[in-house]
C-alpha positions as CSV (number, residue, x, y, z in Angstrom):
1,X,6.2,16.6,-7.8
2,X,8.8,14.9,-5.7
3,X,8.5,12.5,-2.9
4,X,10.1,13.4,0.4
5,X,10.1,10.9,3.1
6,X,11.2,7.6,4.2
7,X,11.4,4.8,1.7
8,X,12.9,1.9,3.7
9,X,13.2,-1.0,1.0
10,X,16.9,-2.1,0.5
11,X,17.7,-2.5,-3.2
12,X,18.0,-6.1,-2.4
13,X,14.9,-6.5,-0.7
14,X,13.2,-7.3,-4.3
15,X,11.0,-4.4,-3.5
16,X,9.7,-2.2,-6.1
17,X,11.1,1.6,-5.2
18,X,8.0,3.8,-4.8
19,X,6.6,5.8,-7.6
20,X,6.9,9.4,-6.9
21,X,3.2,9.7,-8.3
22,X,1.8,7.3,-6.5
23,X,3.6,8.5,-3.3
24,X,2.2,11.9,-3.5
25,X,-1.2,11.2,-4.9
26,X,-3.2,9.8,-1.7
27,X,-3.4,12.8,1.0
28,X,-6.2,15.0,-0.6
29,X,-8.0,12.2,-2.0
30,X,-8.7,10.8,1.6
31,X,-9.3,14.2,3.2
32,X,-7.5,13.5,6.6
33,X,-6.2,16.0,8.7
34,X,-2.6,14.5,8.6
35,X,-1.7,13.2,5.4
36,X,-1.2,9.2,5.7
37,X,2.0,7.5,5.0
38,X,2.0,4.9,2.1
39,X,3.3,1.0,2.2
40,X,4.1,0.1,-1.5
41,X,4.5,-3.9,-2.2
42,X,4.8,-5.9,-5.4
43,X,1.3,-6.5,-6.3
44,X,1.0,-10.1,-6.3
45,X,1.7,-10.1,-2.5
46,X,-0.2,-6.8,-2.0
47,X,-3.1,-8.8,-3.5
48,X,-3.0,-11.8,-1.1
49,X,-2.7,-9.5,1.9
50,X,-5.8,-7.8,1.0
51,X,-7.9,-11.0,0.5
52,X,-6.1,-11.8,3.8
53,X,-7.2,-9.0,5.7
54,X,-10.6,-9.1,4.2
55,X,-11.2,-12.4,5.2
56,X,-10.3,-11.7,9.1
57,X,-12.6,-9.1,9.2
58,X,-12.2,-9.1,13.0
59,X,-8.6,-7.2,12.2
60,X,-8.4,-3.7,13.0
61,X,-10.8,-2.0,11.0
62,X,-10.3,-4.2,8.1
63,X,-8.5,-2.6,4.8
64,X,-8.5,1.1,4.1
65,X,-7.5,2.5,0.9
66,X,-5.4,0.4,-2.1
67,X,-3.6,2.3,-4.7
68,X,-2.8,0.3,-7.7
69,X,0.4,1.2,-9.7
70,X,-0.1,-0.6,-13.0
71,X,3.2,0.9,-14.5
72,X,5.3,-0.1,-11.6
73,X,3.2,-3.4,-10.8
74,X,2.8,-2.4,-6.9
75,X,0.0,-2.1,-4.8
76,X,0.3,0.9,-2.0
77,X,-1.9,0.6,1.1
78,X,-2.8,3.8,3.2
79,X,-1.4,3.7,6.6
80,X,-1.4,6.4,9.7
81,X,0.7,9.2,9.3
82,X,4.1,8.2,11.4
83,X,4.0,4.6,10.1
84,X,7.1,5.6,7.9
85,X,9.4,6.1,10.9
86,X,9.4,2.6,12.1
87,X,8.4,0.6,9.0
88,X,10.9,-2.2,8.5
89,X,9.0,-4.8,6.7
90,X,11.4,-6.6,4.0
91,X,10.1,-6.5,0.4
92,X,8.1,-3.1,1.0
93,X,8.8,0.2,1.3
94,X,6.9,3.0,3.3
95,X,7.0,6.6,2.5
96,X,5.5,9.6,4.1
97,X,2.9,11.6,1.2
98,X,3.4,15.1,3.2
99,X,-0.2,16.3,2.1
100,X,0.9,16.5,-1.5
101,X,-1.0,14.9,-4.3
102,X,-4.0,15.0,-6.6
103,X,-7.4,13.3,-6.5
104,X,-8.0,10.0,-8.1
105,X,-11.6,10.4,-7.5
106,X,-13.5,6.8,-7.4
107,X,-12.4,5.6,-11.0
108,X,-11.1,2.1,-11.2
109,X,-7.6,1.7,-12.6
110,X,-7.6,0.7,-16.6
111,X,-4.6,-2.0,-17.2
112,X,-1.0,-0.5,-17.0
113,X,-2.7,2.8,-15.2
114,X,-2.4,3.7,-11.6
115,X,-5.7,4.6,-9.8
116,X,-7.6,3.0,-6.6
117,X,-7.8,-0.6,-6.3
118,X,-10.1,0.0,-3.2
119,X,-11.1,3.9,-3.3
120,X,-11.4,5.6,-0.1
121,X,-15.1,6.2,0.1
122,X,-15.4,2.5,-0.1
123,X,-13.7,1.4,2.7
124,X,-11.9,2.1,6.2
125,X,-10.0,5.5,6.2
126,X,-6.7,3.5,6.3
127,X,-5.0,0.0,7.1
128,X,-3.5,-0.5,10.8
129,X,0.1,-1.0,10.2
130,X,0.3,-4.2,12.5
131,X,-2.5,-5.7,10.6
132,X,-0.9,-5.0,7.1
133,X,2.3,-6.4,8.6
134,X,1.1,-9.3,9.2
135,X,-0.8,-9.9,6.2
136,X,1.8,-9.2,3.9
137,X,3.9,-12.2,6.0
138,X,1.4,-14.6,5.4
139,X,1.2,-13.4,1.9
140,X,5.0,-13.9,1.3
141,X,4.6,-17.5,3.0
142,X,1.4,-18.4,0.8
143,X,3.4,-17.0,-2.4
144,X,6.5,-18.9,-1.5
145,X,4.6,-22.3,-0.8
146,X,2.8,-21.9,-4.0
147,X,5.8,-21.4,-5.9
148,X,7.4,-24.3,-4.6
149,X,4.6,-26.7,-5.7
150,X,5.5,-26.2,-9.2
C-alpha cells in the first residue's frame, strides 16, 4: 500500500518521514466516517506530548489514539480529517490516510514493532490539532532544556 496526501516535514526539520504502513493503517481501526489524518513525530517528543495532554485533562477531549512505529522510532497521533492541509509544525509530518489501512486491534506494540500505544477504544476519537500543536511545542522546549542541563 502506498501513502497519499501531504507530508509537510522538510528534510531539514529533523522529522522522520511517515512510514507508509503507519500512514495508512489507521482508518479502518477507528471506524470513523471520514478517515483521520496522522501527525507523526519522533518518539521522545511524542511521549512528552502525550504526558502534557493527559496532565491537562481539560484540553479539548484529551489525547486520541496514538500509534507507535518501533522501526521508525516515531509516534503517530490521529487527528481530524483535513488537518494535513494546514499542518505546519516543524519537526513533524501530517499525512492524509484516505481511508485505507488494516486493523491493529488493541494489541500493545512489542519492541521494534508497530502498534497502538493508545488504542482507539481506550481514548477519545482523535486529538485536537491545536492541543497537539501546543503540546508538541511544549515538549520540544522541555526536551531542549533537559538536553542543555547535561
